[in-house]
C-alpha positions, 0 to 999 in steps of 0.5 A: 500500500505504501509502495506508490508513495515510496516510489514517488519519494525515491524519484526525488531523494533516495530514502534508506530502509530505516527512513522508509520504515519511519515514514510508513509508521507515521502515515495514515491510510484513509478512504473518502467517499465522493464529495467528502471534505478534507479541508474546510475553508477557514480551517487550518490544514493539518495534513499533507495527502498523497492520492492512491486512488481518486481525484481531489479538488481545491477550490475557493469562492470568487464573486459568488462562484466556486473557482477550482484552483487545482485538481489532484490525481493519483501519485500526487500530493495535495494540501492547502500549502500556506495553511499547512506550512504557516498554520493559518486558516485555509483560503481553499477547501479541499474535497474528494471529487470521486471516491478516494483512497489516501495516505496522509501525514500530519503537520506534527509528524512532518515536524518530528521527521524533519527534526530527526533527519535532514533528508526530510528537509531536502525532500520537502525542498525538492517537492516544493521545486517540483510543484513550483515548476508545475505551477509555473507551467500552468501560469505560462499556459494561461499566457501562451495557450488558447483555451482549446490548447489547455484542454488538449494538454489536460486530456493528454495528461489525464485521458479519463478526466472527463469521466471522473471530473464534472465539466464545470470543475474542468472549465473552472480549472482551465480558466474558462466558462462551461459553455466555452468548454462545451464548444471546444468539446463539440468541435473536438468531437466533430473532428473525430 
C-alpha cells in the first residue's frame, strides 16, 4: 500500500530502509467517499495527502462562484500549502471529487521527521521545486495557450478526466466558462 508513495519519494531523494520504515509508521491510510471534505475553508490544514486512488479538488469562492484552483490525481500530493506550512486558516477547501483512497501525514509528524533527519528537509525542498515548476507551467499556459490548447494538454495528461471530473470543475480549472468548454468539446468531437 505504501509502495506508490515510496516510489514517488525515491524519484526525488533516495530514502534508506530505516527512513522508509519511519515514514510508513507515521502515515495514515484513509478512504473518502465522493464529495467528502478534507479541508474546510477557514480551517487550518493539518495534513499533507498523497492520492492512491481518486481525484481531489481545491477550490475557493470568487464573486459568488466556486473557482477550482487545482485538481489532484493519483501519485500526487495535495494540501492547502500556506495553511499547512504557516498554520493559518485555509483560503481553499479541499474535497474528494470521486471516491478516494489516501495516505496522509500530519503537520506534527512532518515536524518530528524533519527534526530527526535532514533528508526530510531536502525532500520537502525538492517537492516544493517540483510543484513550483508545475505551477509555473500552468501560469505560462494561461499566457501562451488558447483555451482549446489547455484542454488538449489536460486530456493528454489525464485521458479519463472527463469521466471522473464534472465539466464545470474542468472549465473552472482551465480558466474558462462551461459553455466555452462545451464548444471546444463539440468541435473536438466533430473532428473525430
